[in-house]
C-alpha positions as CSV (number, residue, x, y, z in Angstrom):
1,M,-22.1,-3.3,-33.4
2,F,-25.0,-1.7,-35.3
3,P,-25.4,-1.1,-38.1
4,L,-23.9,-4.3,-39.4
5,K,-22.3,-4.0,-42.8
6,G,-24.1,-5.9,-45.5
7,V,-27.1,-6.7,-43.3
8,S,-30.4,-4.9,-43.8
9,F,-33.5,-5.0,-41.7
10,V,-37.1,-4.7,-42.7
11,V,-39.4,-3.6,-40.0
12,T,-43.1,-4.3,-40.5
13,T,-46.0,-3.4,-38.3
14,L,-48.8,-5.8,-37.8
15,T,-52.1,-4.1,-37.1
16,V,-54.8,-6.1,-35.5
17,D,-58.3,-4.7,-35.3
18,K,-58.8,-3.7,-31.7
19,P,-62.1,-2.8,-30.1
20,A,-62.7,0.9,-29.6
21,P,-61.3,2.4,-26.3
22,K,-63.8,2.4,-23.5
23,V,-64.7,5.3,-21.2
24,C,-65.5,4.8,-17.6
25,A,-66.9,7.8,-15.7
26,A,-68.0,8.1,-12.1
27,S,-67.5,9.8,-8.8
28,P,-63.8,9.6,-7.7
29,K,-65.0,7.5,-4.8
30,A,-65.9,4.7,-7.2
31,F,-62.3,4.2,-8.2
32,R,-59.4,2.4,-6.5
33,S,-56.6,4.5,-4.9
34,I,-54.1,3.3,-7.6
35,E,-56.5,4.5,-10.3
36,I,-56.7,7.9,-8.7
37,D,-52.8,7.9,-8.7
38,D,-52.9,7.2,-12.4
39,F,-55.4,10.0,-13.0
40,V,-53.2,12.4,-11.1
41,A,-50.1,11.3,-13.0
42,F,-51.9,12.0,-16.3
43,V,-53.1,15.4,-15.2
44,L,-49.5,16.3,-14.2
45,A,-48.3,15.1,-17.6
46,G,-50.5,17.7,-19.2
47,G,-48.4,20.4,-17.8
48,E,-51.0,23.0,-16.9
49,V,-51.6,22.0,-13.2
50,T,-49.4,22.1,-10.2
51,G,-49.1,18.9,-8.1
52,Q,-49.7,20.5,-4.7
53,G,-53.0,19.4,-3.4
54,L,-54.0,17.9,-6.8
55,R,-54.9,14.4,-5.4
56,S,-57.3,15.9,-2.8
57,R,-58.9,18.2,-5.5
58,V,-59.4,15.1,-7.7
59,L,-61.1,13.3,-4.8
60,Q,-63.5,16.2,-4.4
61,A,-64.5,16.3,-8.1
62,A,-68.1,15.7,-9.1
63,C,-67.0,13.2,-11.7
64,I,-63.9,11.9,-13.4
65,S,-63.5,9.8,-16.5
66,Y,-60.9,7.4,-17.9
67,L,-60.3,6.4,-21.5
68,K,-58.8,2.9,-21.7
69,S,-57.9,0.5,-24.5
70,D,-57.6,-3.0,-23.0
71,D,-55.7,-2.3,-19.8
72,C,-53.8,0.8,-21.2
73,L,-54.9,4.2,-19.9
74,L,-55.1,6.6,-22.8
75,G,-56.7,9.7,-21.3
76,V,-58.5,11.4,-18.4
77,A,-60.9,14.3,-17.7
78,G,-62.8,15.6,-14.8
79,L,-65.7,17.8,-13.6
80,K,-64.1,20.0,-11.0
81,S,-65.7,22.0,-8.3
82,P,-63.2,24.9,-8.5
83,D,-62.5,27.0,-5.3
84,S,-63.3,30.7,-5.2
85,G,-59.7,31.8,-5.5
86,Y,-59.1,29.9,-8.7
87,R,-62.4,31.0,-10.1
88,A,-61.6,34.6,-9.4
89,R,-58.2,34.3,-11.1
90,V,-59.7,32.8,-14.3
91,A,-62.4,35.5,-14.3
92,K,-59.8,38.3,-13.8
93,H,-57.5,37.0,-16.5
94,S,-60.3,36.3,-19.0
95,K,-62.1,39.5,-18.2
96,T,-65.3,37.5,-17.8
97,K,-67.7,37.1,-14.9
98,L,-67.7,33.6,-13.5
99,I,-70.4,33.7,-10.8
100,E,-70.4,30.4,-8.9
101,K,-74.2,30.0,-9.1
102,D,-74.1,30.3,-12.9
103,F,-71.0,28.1,-13.4
104,P,-70.5,25.9,-10.4
105,Y,-68.3,23.4,-12.4
106,E,-65.2,23.4,-14.5
107,L,-64.5,20.8,-17.2
108,G,-60.7,20.2,-16.9
109,W,-57.8,17.9,-16.2
110,I,-58.1,16.7,-19.7
111,F,-55.1,14.8,-21.0
112,I,-54.8,12.2,-23.7
113,L,-51.5,10.5,-24.4
114,P,-49.7,12.0,-27.4
115,S,-49.7,8.6,-29.2
116,A,-53.6,8.5,-28.8
117,R,-54.3,12.0,-30.1
118,G,-55.9,12.7,-33.4
119,H,-58.5,9.9,-33.1
120,K,-61.3,12.1,-31.7
121,F,-61.2,10.6,-28.3
122,S,-61.7,13.8,-26.4
123,Y,-65.4,14.0,-27.1
124,P,-66.3,10.5,-25.7
125,L,-63.9,11.2,-22.8
126,C,-65.5,14.5,-21.9
127,Q,-69.2,13.9,-22.7
128,P,-70.1,11.8,-19.6
129,V,-68.3,14.3,-17.4
130,V,-70.3,17.2,-18.9
131,A,-73.5,15.1,-18.5
132,A,-72.7,14.6,-14.8
133,A,-73.3,18.4,-14.3
134,N,-77.0,17.7,-14.8
135,G,-77.5,20.8,-16.9
136,A,-75.6,23.2,-14.5
137,G,-73.3,25.7,-16.1
138,I,-69.7,24.7,-16.7
139,F,-66.6,26.6,-17.7
140,A,-63.4,25.3,-19.2
141,T,-60.0,26.6,-20.1
142,S,-57.8,25.4,-23.0
143,R,-54.5,26.4,-24.5
144,T,-55.2,28.6,-27.5
145,T,-53.2,26.2,-29.8
146,L,-55.4,23.2,-29.2
147,A,-57.8,23.4,-32.1
148,G,-59.0,19.8,-31.7
149,M,-59.9,20.4,-28.0
150,H,-61.7,23.6,-29.1
151,R,-63.8,21.6,-31.6
152,T,-64.7,19.2,-28.8
153,L,-65.7,22.0,-26.5
154,E,-67.9,23.5,-29.2
155,R,-69.5,20.1,-29.9
156,L,-70.2,20.0,-26.2
157,Q,-72.0,23.4,-26.5
158,F,-69.2,25.5,-25.0
159,V,-68.7,29.0,-26.4
160,R,-65.3,30.7,-26.4
161,T,-65.5,34.0,-24.6
162,G,-63.4,36.7,-22.9
163,S,-59.8,37.6,-23.4
164,E,-56.8,35.2,-23.8
165,W,-54.2,35.3,-21.1
166,P,-50.7,33.9,-20.6
167,S,-50.3,30.4,-19.0
168,K,-48.3,30.3,-15.8
169,Q,-47.3,26.7,-16.5
170,N,-46.3,26.8,-20.2
171,D,-45.4,29.1,-23.1
172,G,-48.5,30.3,-24.8
173,K,-51.9,31.5,-23.9
174,L,-55.2,30.1,-22.4
175,A,-58.8,30.8,-23.5
176,L,-62.0,30.5,-21.6
177,F,-65.0,28.5,-22.8
178,L,-68.5,28.7,-21.2
179,R,-71.4,26.3,-21.3
180,P,-74.4,28.0,-19.7
181,A,-77.0,26.0,-17.7
182,S,-79.6,24.3,-19.8
């Protein structure tokens, strides 16, 4: 059927000015169950986290945030309270001390839809989550290839530190970023 001989098509895109996406950040308890399901689905789409126990870890987070345009979810981020085993693995791989009293939180679960990337949405998505730590120390891990995320972390006063290590979920390496208590 297609293409039809002698028929041409012109595709145009109509762009309508839309309001900037909005960020909603709060304790996971403030969100409906279906919104938590959406959050979990986005985190899994990021490919760095295993699904086992994820929903319960999200519900235990200090704060989570959603980036939405109209009713379309574009991205998520969270302020995690990492368990001691995970913290020890990150410390070992990065060759960096991650003492719980110094860095009680982790900024993570950051995922923005590929079609929404490149618009500098990671900063407004992560800023309220970092603010929820109330000045406590935070660590974050990021794929070494994500220069845009690294700029966001630097803007949020994180400093890259330690050694890179191979990701268990993807090809490539991870890097550690620290934001000491203020």
